[in-house]
C-alpha positions, 0 to 999 in steps of 0.5 A, a space after each residue: 499500500 503506497 500512500 501518496 500526498 496528492 493535494 486537491 486541485 487548487 481553485 482558480 478564483 474567477 471572481 477577480 476584478 480583472 476576469 469580471 472586467 474581461 467577461 463584461 467586455 466580451 459580453 458587450 462585444 458578442 451582444 448587438 443590443 449591449 453594443 448599441 447601448 454602450 455606443 449610446 452611452 459613450 456618444 452621450 458622455 463624450 458629446 456632454 464633456 465637449 459641450 461643457 468645455 465649450 460652455 466653459 470657454 464661452 463663459 471665460 470669454 465674457 466681459 465681466 465689466 459689461 454684465 450684471 448677474 441677471 444678464 449672466 445668468 440668462 446667458 448660462 441658461 441659453 447656453 444650457 438650453 443650447 447644449 441640452 438641445 444639441 444632445 438630444 438632437 445627436 441622441 434622437 437622430 441615431 448617430 450612434 446606431 448608424 456608427 455602430 452599424 456601419 463600422 461594426 463593433 471594432 470600428 465604433 470603438 476605435 
């Protein structure tokens, strides 16, 4: 009778952050619906950031000596309305769906 010191196989922890992230990315890339949702959110976030920078530039270029608080508030409200309408127009026009369909998943992520 020989006794061997066999150890049970070590379990691989598949719940690490990196493995969950990779599973999530591959799931998104395999699903057209998830890819469309991802593209929509990416376009929304990018547009919002770009419009925020544009808004900051417009505010920075205002003449502080020629305006009042009420005029500045009205100016910022107009900018906010214009940026909201621009974001809505881009989303409602289906730009993200067109990009994802014409370029495919790899092209739309590039």
